[in-house]
TITOR-944457 format. One record per atom (N, C-alpha, C): chain; atom name; residue in three letters; x, y, z. Coordinates in Angstrom, 2 decimals, padded with zeros to 5 digits. Layout:
BEGIN
> mol:atom:type:X:Y:Z
> A:CA:ALA:X:Y:Z;
...
This chain:
BEGIN
> mol:atom:type:X:Y:Z
> A:N:MET:112.57:118.39:089.91;
> A:CA:MET:112.56:117.20:090.18;
> A:C:MET:111.38:116.66:089.17;
> A:N:LEU:110.64:117.71:088.88;
> A:CA:LEU:109.47:117.42:088.12;
> A:C:LEU:109.61:116.86:086.85;
> A:N:LEU:110.90:117.17:086.23;
> A:CA:LEU:111.19:116.77:084.75;
> A:C:LEU:111.64:115.43:084.86;
> A:N:ASP:111.96:114.86:086.05;
> A:CA:ASP:112.38:113.46:086.19;
> A:C:ASP:111.15:112.71:085.87;
> A:N:PHE:109.90:113.02:086.21;
> A:CA:PHE:108.77:112.20:085.93;
> A:C:PHE:107.90:112.20:084.44;
> A:N:ASP:108.76:113.30:083.69;
> A:CA:ASP:108.31:113.35:082.35;
> A:C:ASP:108.90:112.37:081.19;
> A:N:ALA:108.21:111.30:081.03;
> A:CA:ALA:108.73:110.37:080.17;
> A:C:ALA:109.22:110.87:078.68;
> A:N:ASP:108.79:112.03:078.20;
> A:CA:ASP:109.25:112.65:077.05;
> A:C:ASP:110.36:113.42:077.05;
> A:N:ILE:110.92:113.73:078.33;
> A:CA:ILE:112.25:114.37:078.44;
> A:C:ILE:113.43:113.43:078.45;
> A:N:ALA:114.35:113.73:077.40;
> A:CA:ALA:115.47:112.97:077.25;
> A:C:ALA:116.52:113.45:078.16;
> A:N:CYS:116.68:114.71:078.27;
> A:CA:CYS:117.60:115.39:079.03;
> A:C:CYS:117.29:116.82:079.36;
> A:N:PHE:117.95:117.55:080.47;
> A:CA:PHE:117.68:118.93:080.92;
> A:C:PHE:118.68:119.43:081.60;
> A:N:GLN:118.84:120.79:081.45;
> A:CA:GLN:119.99:121.38:082.28;
> A:C:GLN:119.46:122.91:082.73;
> A:N:SER:120.09:123.19:083.64;
> A:CA:SER:119.88:124.52:084.19;
> A:C:SER:120.94:125.44:084.26;
> A:N:GLY:120.87:126.75:084.18;
> A:CA:GLY:122.02:127.72:084.39;
> A:C:GLY:122.73:127.72:082.94;
> A:N:VAL:122.37:127.29:081.81;
> A:CA:VAL:123.12:127.25:080.81;
> A:C:VAL:122.94:128.47:079.77;
> A:N:ALA:122.06:129.26:080.16;
> A:CA:ALA:122.11:130.26:079.17;
> A:C:ALA:121.20:131.64:079.69;
> A:N:GLU:121.53:132.75:079.60;
> A:CA:GLU:121.06:133.96:079.95;
> A:C:GLU:120.49:134.74:078.70;
> A:N:LEU:119.36:135.49:078.70;
> A:CA:LEU:118.82:136.01:077.52;
> A:C:LEU:119.02:137.65:078.02;
> A:N:HIS:119.94:138.60:077.33;
> A:CA:HIS:119.88:139.74:077.77;
> A:C:HIS:118.99:140.73:076.93;
> A:N:TRP:118.30:141.66:077.32;
> A:CA:TRP:117.43:142.49:076.52;
> A:C:TRP:117.30:143.87:076.63;
> A:N:GLN:117.14:144.74:075.68;
> A:CA:GLN:117.01:146.09:075.97;
> A:C:GLN:115.80:146.52:075.10;
> A:N:HIS:115.14:147.29:075.78;
> A:CA:HIS:113.87:147.87:074.92;
> A:C:HIS:113.45:149.14:075.71;
> A:N:GLU:113.14:149.94:074.82;
> A:CA:GLU:112.79:151.63:075.15;
> A:C:GLU:113.27:151.92:076.32;
> A:N:GLY:114.63:151.98:076.37;
> A:CA:GLY:115.47:152.58:077.34;
> A:C:GLY:115.71:151.55:078.63;
> A:N:ARG:115.07:150.37:078.68;
> A:CA:ARG:115.13:149.49:079.85;
> A:C:ARG:115.77:148.29:079.19;
> A:N:GLN:116.58:147.65:080.31;
> A:CA:GLN:117.26:146.50:079.96;
> A:C:GLN:117.32:145.50:081.17;
> A:N:GLY:117.59:144.32:080.83;
> A:CA:GLY:117.42:143.24:081.78;
> A:C:GLY:117.89:141.94:081.35;
> A:N:THR:117.97:140.86:082.23;
> A:CA:THR:118.29:139.60:081.99;
> A:C:THR:117.23:138.58:082.31;
> A:N:VAL:116.98:137.74:081.58;
> A:CA:VAL:116.08:136.65:081.70;
> A:C:VAL:116.90:135.27:081.90;
> A:N:ARG:116.85:134.57:083.19;
> A:CA:ARG:117.68:133.22:083.24;
> A:C:ARG:116.44:132.37:083.36;
> A:N:PRO:116.11:131.52:082.28;
> A:CA:PRO:115.25:130.52:082.42;
> A:C:PRO:115.70:129.25:083.50;
> A:N:ALA:114.83:128.65:084.08;
> A:CA:ALA:114.95:127.76:084.98;
> A:C:ALA:115.86:126.54:084.50;
> A:N:PHE:115.21:126.00:083.28;
> A:CA:PHE:115.90:124.70:082.61;
> A:C:PHE:115.60:125.06:081.13;
> A:N:PHE:116.55:124.20:080.55;
> A:CA:PHE:116.38:123.94:079.02;
> A:C:PHE:116.23:122.30:079.11;
> A:N:ALA:115.24:121.91:078.24;
> A:CA:ALA:115.11:120.29:078.05;
> A:C:ALA:114.74:119.96:076.65;
> A:N:ARG:115.32:118.75:076.34;
> A:CA:ARG:115.20:118.32:074.98;
> A:C:ARG:114.18:117.04:075.19;
> A:N:THR:113.47:116.70:074.26;
> A:CA:THR:112.58:115.45:074.34;
> A:C:THR:113.36:114.57:073.50;
> A:N:HIS:112.80:113.14:073.62;
> A:CA:HIS:113.32:112.08:072.98;
> A:C:HIS:113.37:112.12:071.41;
> A:N:ASP:112.19:113.17:071.00;
> A:CA:ASP:112.02:113.28:069.60;
> A:C:ASP:112.59:114.61:069.20;
> A:N:GLY:113.34:115.09:069.74;
> A:CA:GLY:114.29:116.14:069.65;
> A:C:GLY:113.61:117.61:069.71;
> A:N:ARG:112.55:117.76:070.23;
> A:CA:ARG:111.72:119.02:070.68;
> A:C:ARG:112.61:119.79:071.70;
> A:N:ARG:112.92:121.02:071.61;
> A:CA:ARG:113.52:121.81:072.63;
> A:C:ARG:112.66:122.78:073.45;
> A:N:PHE:112.71:122.59:074.77;
> A:CA:PHE:111.84:123.53:075.55;
> A:C:PHE:112.61:124.58:076.45;
> A:N:VAL:112.25:125.59:076.65;
> A:CA:VAL:112.59:126.37:077.83;
> A:C:VAL:111.78:126.58:078.85;
> A:N:ILE:112.15:126.30:079.93;
> A:CA:ILE:111.15:126.35:081.15;
> A:C:ILE:111.57:127.53:082.01;
> A:N:PRO:110.65:128.43:082.11;
> A:CA:PRO:110.84:129.61:082.68;
> A:C:PRO:110.68:129.45:084.54;
> A:N:HIS:111.29:130.37:085.32;
> A:CA:HIS:111.09:130.50:086.52;
> A:C:HIS:109.76:131.04:086.72;
> A:N:ARG:108.97:130.70:087.85;
> A:CA:ARG:107.73:131.31:088.26;
> A:C:ARG:108.24:132.55:088.75;
> A:N:LEU:107.53:133.77:087.78;
> A:CA:LEU:107.86:135.09:088.19;
> A:C:LEU:106.86:135.90:088.84;
> A:N:ALA:107.55:136.96:089.41;
> A:CA:ALA:106.45:138.02:090.01;
> A:C:ALA:105.64:138.58:089.04;
> A:N:ALA:104.45:138.90:089.30;
> A:CA:ALA:103.36:139.37:088.25;
> A:C:ALA:104.15:140.42:087.38;
> A:N:ARG:104.79:141.60:088.00;
> A:CA:ARG:104.92:142.66:087.26;
> A:C:ARG:106.21:142.38:086.29;
> A:N:ALA:107.11:141.34:086.65;
> A:CA:ALA:108.24:141.17:085.91;
> A:C:ALA:107.63:139.84:085.00;
> A:N:ALA:106.58:139.32:085.15;
> A:CA:ALA:106.20:138.04:084.42;
> A:C:ALA:105.98:138.67:082.84;
> A:N:GLU:105.23:139.51:082.73;
> A:CA:GLU:104.73:140.09:081.37;
> A:C:GLU:106.22:140.31:080.49;
> A:N:LEU:106.96:141.31:080.88;
> A:CA:LEU:108.00:141.56:080.22;
> A:C:LEU:108.84:140.31:079.90;
> A:N:GLU:109.33:139.72:080.85;
> A:CA:GLU:110.31:138.27:080.88;
> A:C:GLU:109.58:137.50:079.96;
> A:N:GLU:108.18:137.20:080.00;
> A:CA:GLU:107.41:136.42:079.02;
> A:C:GLU:107.64:136.60:077.71;
> A:N:ARG:107.55:138.09:077.40;
> A:CA:ARG:107.66:138.65:075.99;
> A:C:ARG:109.05:138.16:075.52;
> A:N:VAL:110.22:138.53:076.40;
> A:CA:VAL:111.53:138.15:076.11;
> A:C:VAL:111.69:136.68:075.65;
> A:N:LEU:111.16:135.81:076.67;
> A:CA:LEU:111.22:134.52:076.31;
> A:C:LEU:110.42:134.08:075.05;
> A:N:ARG:109.22:134.69:074.82;
> A:CA:ARG:108.74:134.29:073.46;
> A:C:ARG:109.36:134.62:072.46;
> A:N:HIS:110.04:135.80:072.39;
> A:CA:HIS:110.79:136.30:071.16;
> A:C:HIS:111.99:135.43:071.02;
> A:N:ALA:112.91:135.07:072.09;
> A:CA:ALA:113.88:134.35:071.88;
> A:C:ALA:113.57:132.80:071.47;
> A:N:ALA:112.52:132.34:072.06;
> A:CA:ALA:112.10:130.85:071.69;
> A:C:ALA:111.61:130.90:070.26;
> A:N:ALA:110.96:131.68:069.70;
> A:CA:ALA:110.80:131.82:068.34;
> A:C:ALA:111.76:131.80:067.57;
> A:N:ALA:112.86:132.56:067.83;
> A:CA:ALA:114.10:132.73:066.89;
> A:C:ALA:114.76:131.44:066.96;
> A:N:ALA:114.68:130.83:068.19;
> A:CA:ALA:115.59:129.59:068.40;
> A:C:ALA:114.91:128.27:068.18;
> A:N:GLY:113.65:128.36:068.07;
> A:CA:GLY:113.00:127.03:067.57;
> A:C:GLY:112.27:126.25:069.04;
> A:N:TRP:112.53:127.07:070.12;
> A:CA:TRP:112.06:126.59:071.24;
> A:C:TRP:110.65:126.54:071.59;
> A:N:GLN:110.17:125.58:072.61;
> A:CA:GLN:108.80:125.80:073.11;
> A:C:GLN:108.75:126.32:074.22;
> A:N:ILE:108.15:127.19:075.01;
> A:CA:ILE:108.07:127.50:076.17;
> A:C:ILE:107.08:126.68:077.11;
> A:N:ARG:107.59:125.95:077.97;
> A:CA:ARG:106.69:125.10:078.83;
> A:C:ARG:106.92:125.38:080.26;
> A:N:PRO:105.97:126.10:080.89;
> A:CA:PRO:106.01:126.31:082.30;
> A:C:PRO:105.67:124.88:083.19;
> A:N:LEU:106.22:124.90:084.29;
> A:CA:LEU:106.28:123.83:085.16;
> A:C:LEU:105.00:124.06:086.25;
> A:N:GLN:103.98:123.05:086.32;
> A:CA:GLN:103.07:123.28:087.40;
> A:C:GLN:103.49:122.42:088.47;
> A:N:VAL:104.07:123.41:089.49;
> A:CA:VAL:104.71:122.83:090.72;
> A:C:VAL:103.57:122.41:091.63;
> A:N:PRO:103.41:121.12:091.91;
> A:CA:PRO:102.22:120.59:092.87;
> A:C:PRO:102.64:121.45:094.24;
> A:N:GLU:101.56:121.52:094.88;
> A:CA:GLU:101.50:122.20:096.36;
> A:C:GLU:101.18:121.14:097.39;
> A:N:GLY:101.33:121.63:098.64;
> A:CA:GLY:100.43:120.99:099.78;
> A:C:GLY:101.37:119.57:100.00;
> A:N:VAL:100.58:118.58:100.50;
> A:CA:VAL:100.88:117.10:100.68;
> A:C:VAL:101.70:116.45:099.48;
> A:N:LEU:101.43:116.66:098.18;
> A:CA:LEU:101.98:116.19:097.11;
> A:C:LEU:103.42:116.62:096.93;
> A:N:HIS:103.61:118.12:097.12;
> A:CA:HIS:104.94:118.50:097.25;
> A:C:HIS:105.70:118.09:098.17;
> A:N:SER:105.20:117.79:099.15;
> A:CA:SER:106.14:117.34:100.54;
> A:C:SER:106.54:115.97:100.05;
> A:N:SER:105.54:115.06:099.60;
> A:CA:SER:106.00:113.62:099.17;
> A:C:SER:107.11:113.79:098.26;
> A:N:LEU:106.93:114.45:097.10;
> A:CA:LEU:107.79:114.55:096.18;
> A:C:LEU:109.31:114.87:096.41;
> A:N:ARG:109.38:115.72:097.44;
> A:CA:ARG:110.57:116.37:098.20;
> A:C:ARG:111.21:115.09:098.92;
> A:N:SER:110.41:114.40:099.44;
> A:CA:SER:110.83:113.12:100.29;
> A:C:SER:111.38:112.18:099.32;
> A:N:MET:110.70:111.84:098.26;
> A:CA:MET:111.14:110.87:097.50;
> A:C:MET:112.45:111.27:096.52;
> A:N:ALA:112.55:112.51:096.21;
> A:CA:ALA:113.46:113.18:095.63;
> A:C:ALA:114.99:112.77:096.23;
> A:N:HIS:114.97:112.61:097.31;
> A:CA:HIS:116.35:112.15:098.35;
> A:C:HIS:116.73:110.87:097.59;
> A:N:PHE:115.81:109.78:096.87;
> A:CA:PHE:116.11:108.68:096.66;
> A:C:PHE:116.22:108.56:095.05;
> A:N:ARG:116.20:109.55:094.08;
> A:CA:ARG:116.30:109.41:092.85;
> A:C:ARG:117.44:109.02:092.40;
> A:N:GLY:118.56:108.99:093.03;
> A:CA:GLY:119.78:108.81:092.45;
> A:C:GLY:119.93:107.39:092.16;
> A:N:ALA:120.74:106.72:091.15;
> A:CA:ALA:120.84:105.39:090.64;
> A:C:ALA:121.54:104.74:091.83;
> A:N:GLU:122.20:105.28:092.81;
> A:CA:GLU:122.74:104.42:093.99;
> A:C:GLU:121.57:103.76:094.48;
> A:N:PHE:120.41:104.12:094.54;
> A:CA:PHE:119.16:103.62:095.13;
> A:C:PHE:118.36:102.67:094.40;
> A:N:ALA:118.72:102.63:093.09;
> A:CA:ALA:117.95:101.72:092.09;
> A:C:ALA:118.26:100.30:092.42;
> A:N:PRO:117.29:099.44:092.62;
> A:CA:PRO:117.39:098.05:092.78;
> A:C:PRO:117.93:097.29:091.62;
> A:N:GLY:118.64:096.28:091.74;
> A:CA:GLY:119.10:095.67:090.71;
> A:C:GLY:117.72:094.68:090.17;
> A:N:THR:117.89:093.87:089.10;
> A:CA:THR:116.66:093.21:088.28;
> A:C:THR:116.11:092.26:089.32;
> A:N:GLN:116.87:091.47:090.14;
> A:CA:GLN:116.16:090.60:090.85;
> A:C:GLN:115.52:091.48:092.22;
> A:N:ALA:116.09:092.38:092.76;
> A:CA:ALA:115.42:093.15:093.81;
> A:C:ALA:114.30:093.81:093.36;
> A:N:ARG:114.35:094.24:092.16;
> A:CA:ARG:113.26:095.24:091.61;
> A:C:ARG:112.04:094.10:091.30;
> A:N:GLN:112.26:093.02:090.88;
> A:CA:GLN:111.36:092.08:090.69;
> A:C:GLN:110.60:091.57:092.12;
> A:N:VAL:111.57:091.25:093.12;
> A:CA:VAL:111.07:091.07:094.36;
> A:C:VAL:110.12:092.09:094.74;
> A:N:LEU:110.56:093.47:094.78;
> A:CA:LEU:109.56:094.47:095.09;
> A:C:LEU:108.27:094.69:094.32;
> A:N:LEU:108.48:094.30:093.17;
> A:CA:LEU:107.17:094.48:092.39;
> A:C:LEU:106.18:093.31:092.62;
> A:N:ASP:106.75:091.98:093.13;
> A:CA:ASP:105.94:091.06:093.60;
> A:C:ASP:105.29:091.45:094.95;
> A:N:VAL:106.13:091.99:095.69;
> A:CA:VAL:105.54:092.48:097.24;
> A:C:VAL:104.65:093.32:097.03;
> A:N:PHE:104.64:094.19:096.11;
> A:CA:PHE:103.80:095.28:096.13;
> A:C:PHE:102.56:095.13:095.07;
> A:N:ALA:102.47:094.01:094.63;
> A:CA:ALA:101.47:093.56:093.47;
> A:C:ALA:100.16:093.78:094.25;
> A:N:VAL:100.28:093.60:095.54;
> A:CA:VAL:099.07:093.82:096.36;
> A:C:VAL:099.32:095.24:097.22;
> A:N:PRO:098.35:096.16:097.40;
> A:CA:PRO:098.85:097.32:098.02;
> A:C:PRO:099.15:097.12:099.65;
> A:N:ARG:100.25:097.66:100.33;
> A:CA:ARG:100.49:097.35:101.54;
> A:C:ARG:101.39:098.38:101.99;
> A:N:PRO:101.60:098.60:103.25;
> A:CA:PRO:102.45:099.78:103.96;
> A:C:PRO:103.85:099.59:103.34;
> A:N:LEU:104.61:100.70:103.22;
> A:CA:LEU:106.16:100.76:102.61;
> A:C:LEU:106.88:100.00:103.53;
> A:N:GLN:106.79:100.04:104.91;
> A:CA:GLN:107.59:099.56:105.81;
> A:C:GLN:107.39:098.14:105.96;
> A:N:LYS:106.24:097.53:105.81;
> A:CA:LYS:105.97:096.37:105.94;
> A:C:LYS:106.45:095.66:104.70;
> A:N:GLY:106.34:096.05:103.48;
> A:CA:GLY:106.67:095.60:102.21;
> A:C:GLY:108.31:095.49:102.11;
> A:N:ALA:108.99:096.38:102.83;
> A:CA:ALA:110.32:096.40:103.04;
> A:C:ALA:110.79:095.26:103.92;
> A:N:ALA:110.03:095.05:104.93;
> A:CA:ALA:110.55:093.72:105.85;
> A:C:ALA:110.16:092.65:105.31;
> A:N:VAL:109.06:092.25:104.49;
> A:CA:VAL:108.75:091.05:103.99;
> A:C:VAL:109.52:090.72:102.88;
> A:N:SER:110.04:091.88:102.07;
> A:CA:SER:110.85:091.49:101.01;
> A:C:SER:112.07:090.69:100.94;
> A:N:GLY:112.68:090.66:102.30;
> A:CA:GLY:113.96:089.74:102.49;
> A:C:GLY:115.04:090.45:101.89;
> A:N:LEU:115.06:091.77:101.46;
> A:CA:LEU:116.04:092.52:100.97;
> A:C:LEU:117.02:093.13:101.97;
> A:N:GLY:116.58:093.15:103.06;
> A:CA:GLY:117.35:093.62:104.21;
> A:C:GLY:117.35:095.23:104.16;
> A:N:LEU:118.53:095.88:104.63;
> A:CA:LEU:118.38:097.42:105.01;
> A:C:LEU:118.26:098.23:103.57;
> A:N:PRO:118.77:097.95:102.41;
> A:CA:PRO:118.57:098.56:101.11;
> A:C:PRO:117.04:098.51:100.79;
> A:N:ALA:116.25:097.52:101.28;
> A:CA:ALA:114.96:097.64:100.63;
> A:C:ALA:114.34:099.05:100.81;
> A:N:ALA:114.45:099.67:101.73;
> A:CA:ALA:113.64:100.87:102.00;
> A:C:ALA:114.17:102.04:100.84;
> A:N:GLY:115.44:102.18:100.67;
> A:CA:GLY:115.96:102.98:099.71;
> A:C:GLY:115.29:102.49:098.23;
> A:N:HIS:115.52:101.30:098.01;
> A:CA:HIS:114.87:100.65:096.73;
> A:C:HIS:113.54:101.07:096.36;
> A:N:ILE:112.68:100.87:097.58;
> A:CA:ILE:111.11:101.34:097.51;
> A:C:ILE:111.01:102.71:097.06;
> A:N:TRP:111.66:103.61:097.91;
> A:CA:TRP:111.45:105.04:097.62;
> A:C:TRP:112.14:105.47:096.13;
> A:N:HIS:112.97:104.69:095.71;
> A:CA:HIS:113.36:104.93:094.45;
> A:C:HIS:112.34:104.54:093.45;
> A:N:LEU:111.74:103.41:093.51;
> A:CA:LEU:110.59:103.09:092.76;
> A:C:LEU:109.51:104.01:092.83;
> A:N:LEU:109.26:104.58:093.93;
> A:CA:LEU:108.22:105.66:094.16;
> A:C:LEU:108.64:106.73:093.36;
> A:N:TRP:109.74:107.18:093.25;
> A:CA:TRP:110.22:108.24:092.48;
> A:C:TRP:110.05:108.08:091.04;
> A:N:THR:110.30:106.76:090.63;
> A:CA:THR:110.36:106.70:089.01;
> A:C:THR:109.06:106.26:088.71;
> A:N:GLY:108.04:105.96:089.73;
> A:CA:GLY:106.67:105.73:089.10;
> A:C:GLY:106.37:104.32:088.98;
> A:N:THR:107.19:103.56:089.39;
> A:CA:THR:107.11:102.20:089.07;
> A:C:THR:106.28:101.61:090.36;
> A:N:LEU:106.34:102.38:091.51;
> A:CA:LEU:105.40:102.08:092.57;
> A:C:LEU:104.61:103.40:092.77;
> A:N:ASP:103.41:103.25:093.44;
> A:CA:ASP:102.69:104.44:093.46;
> A:C:ASP:102.04:104.40:094.84;
> A:N:PHE:101.22:105.49:095.21;
> A:CA:PHE:100.72:105.69:096.66;
> A:C:PHE:099.39:106.86:096.44;
> A:N:ASP:098.59:106.97:097.25;
> A:CA:ASP:097.74:107.85:097.42;
> A:C:ASP:098.10:109.35:097.32;
> A:N:ARG:098.26:109.97:096.33;
> A:CA:ARG:098.88:111.33:096.39;
> A:C:ARG:098.16:112.36:097.17;
> A:N:THR:096.93:111.92:097.72;
> A:CA:THR:096.22:113.04:098.34;
> A:C:THR:096.79:112.94:099.93;
> A:N:LEU:097.38:111.88:100.24;
> A:CA:LEU:097.84:111.65:101.59;
> A:C:LEU:099.25:112.00:101.73;
> A:N:PRO:099.74:112.25:102.88;
> A:CA:PRO:101.35:112.31:103.12;
> A:C:PRO:101.95:111.08:103.04;
> A:N:LEU:103.09:111.10:102.28;
> A:CA:LEU:103.98:109.82:102.03;
> A:C:LEU:104.80:109.48:103.08;
> A:N:LEU:104.30:108.44:103.74;
> A:CA:LEU:105.17:108.02:105.09;
> A:C:LEU:105.51:106.59:105.05;
> A:N:PRO:106.35:106.13:106.02;
> A:CA:PRO:106.68:104.64:106.08;
> A:C:PRO:105.52:103.89:106.28;
> A:N:THR:104.40:104.44:106.86;
> A:CA:THR:103.22:103.64:106.99;
> A:C:THR:102.23:103.80:105.86;
> A:N:SER:102.56:104.45:104.78;
> A:CA:SER:101.68:104.66:103.61;
> A:C:SER:101.46:103.45:102.78;
> A:N:ARG:100.52:103.09:102.35;
> A:CA:ARG:100.13:101.95:101.51;
> A:C:ARG:100.59:102.45:100.07;
> A:N:ILE:101.34:101.38:099.55;
> A:CA:ILE:101.84:101.54:097.97;
> A:C:ILE:101.57:100.41:097.48;
> A:N:TRP:101.68:100.46:095.97;
> A:CA:TRP:101.40:099.30:095.20;
> A:C:TRP:102.19:099.31:093.88;
> A:N:ALA:102.36:098.30:093.39;
> A:CA:ALA:102.93:098.32:091.83;
> A:C:ALA:102.18:098.81:090.88;
> A:N:VAL:102.70:099.69:089.88;
> A:CA:VAL:101.80:100.23:088.71;
> A:C:VAL:101.85:099.26:087.68;
> A:N:PRO:100.90:098.62:087.29;
> A:CA:PRO:100.95:097.51:086.31;
> A:C:PRO:101.51:098.10:084.94;
> A:N:GLY:102.45:097.49:084.48;
> A:CA:GLY:103.10:097.84:083.05;
> A:C:GLY:104.08:098.90:083.27;
> A:N:ASN:104.46:099.56:084.52;
> A:CA:ASN:105.28:100.79:084.58;
> A:C:ASN:106.54:100.09:085.23;
> A:N:ASP:107.28:099.30:084.82;
> A:CA:ASP:108.67:098.66:085.45;
> A:C:ASP:109.76:099.43:084.71;
> A:N:HIS:109.89:100.53:084.52;
> A:CA:HIS:111.13:101.17:083.84;
> A:C:HIS:111.79:101.58:085.07;
> A:N:SER:113.16:101.79:084.89;
> A:CA:SER:114.07:102.24:085.92;
> A:C:SER:114.41:103.73:085.70;
> A:N:TRP:114.88:104.30:086.63;
> A:CA:TRP:115.38:105.69:086.61;
> A:C:TRP:116.44:105.86:085.37;
> A:N:GLU:117.27:104.93:085.26;
> A:CA:GLU:118.32:104.93:084.15;
> A:C:GLU:117.66:105.29:082.87;
> A:N:ASP:116.48:104.70:082.62;
> A:CA:ASP:115.81:104.46:081.31;
> A:C:ASP:115.17:105.84:081.10;
> A:N:ASN:114.99:106.86:082.13;
> A:CA:ASN:114.32:107.97:081.75;
> A:C:ASN:115.39:109.13:081.42;
> A:N:GLY:116.56:108.76:081.30;
> A:CA:GLY:117.60:109.71:080.66;
> A:C:GLY:118.50:110.24:081.91;
C-alpha cells in the first residue's frame, strides 16, 4: 500500500520473479516483495524485510541481480504504530469505486478547506451515504490529510492539501 503514495511510481507488481542462486555449496531462492517502474523508466526491486541472518546473503544476491539487470534496490520503510493502523484503515478505500466524481471531489475540497472532523464534513457535504467512502479515498490519495501522530477515526480533524487535488487514477 505504501507504493500507492509514491508519485514517482508508474506501476508495480508482486510475485513476478524469483532469483535462484548457488554459492559455495549452498543454494536458495530470493523472492522480492515487488518490482516497480517509475514514470521516467527507472526500475526498482523492493525486497521483503528479512531476518538478520538471511538478510546479508539475500541482499548480496539482490545486489548482484540488480546490477546485471539495471535495477535499483529500494527498501520500503514501513510505518509503525498509529500511522500503520491509519494507513491500513485508508487502504480499504483505495479502489477506484470509492473515487469521487469531479463535482463531488470539488465539494469535498471546499468542505475541508477548513479543518473539520471527518464525519462532520461528510454530513455537511450534502453527498449522502457515499461521502464517507469518498473522503477516505481522498485521504488515501493524499488529497486530504490528517494529523498522522493521532489515530485516524471518524472524529479526526482532516483538511484539504493545497495544490494536491490529484486522483487515485492519476497515480497509475
